Residue, then its C-alpha position, 0 to 999 in steps of 0.5 A: m145185025i145182032h141182038v142180045v138177048s138177056r135172063v136178066d135176075g136182078t144182077c145179071r145184065s149183059t150193056t142193056d137189058a134188052a135186046v139190042a140192035v146190031m149193024s155188023g161190023s160192031g159188036q155189044y159186051v156181054a159182062s159179069p155182074g159187077y165186072p169190071d170189080r168182083y162179082y158176087m156168088f152164087a151167079d145163075c147168068h143167061w144170054h141169048l146170041v141170036t144174028l140173022r139164019r146166014q150170018s155166024l157169031l163171032v165171041t172174044i174173050v175181051d177180059f177173063e179173070l174167074d176163080v181157078r180150079r178146085a179138085g179139078t171142078c170149075h165151081d165158077r164158069l164161063d160156058i159158050h155153047g149153040p147148035t151147029r149149022n144143021q141145027r141138028t145137034w149143039t155143040v159146046y165151043f167153050s167151058d173154062c174158068g182160072a185167068l185166059g187173055k184174049h181169046v177168040i171163038d168161032v161160034d158155027s152158027n147164028e146164034a149162041v147161049v153164055t151162061f155163067v156159074s159162080g158157086g161159093a167155094g173159092p172167093a169171087q175175081r174180076g169175072f169175064l167182058l165178051h165183045v160180040q159179033c157177027 
């Protein structure tokens, strides 16, 4: 079972605004605001993904198109981070901008935080679509 809990600021969303229970083998989608159309500028979105304690998360980046780096900095960025299995430290599983093909991230924990921020440095792009399963 996986619960997707969103901090919703009116436009940041998962596929629903409430906690969602999904059985093992299925999954939940998380998308940038407005996906598949362009996301809006100055977004600050957070999703807290939690599954049962003995399970781990598998996050598949299905689609990913954010603004490119400018002067070495990602002004629009997707981060996925979470605690290690021993719960003593947090690690960054993914942090990037630009465009990517399909990418699979094995989160060695039963929880993760997905953060999407967009600045005003460049044009908004299509955004991202994640598939999360346990």
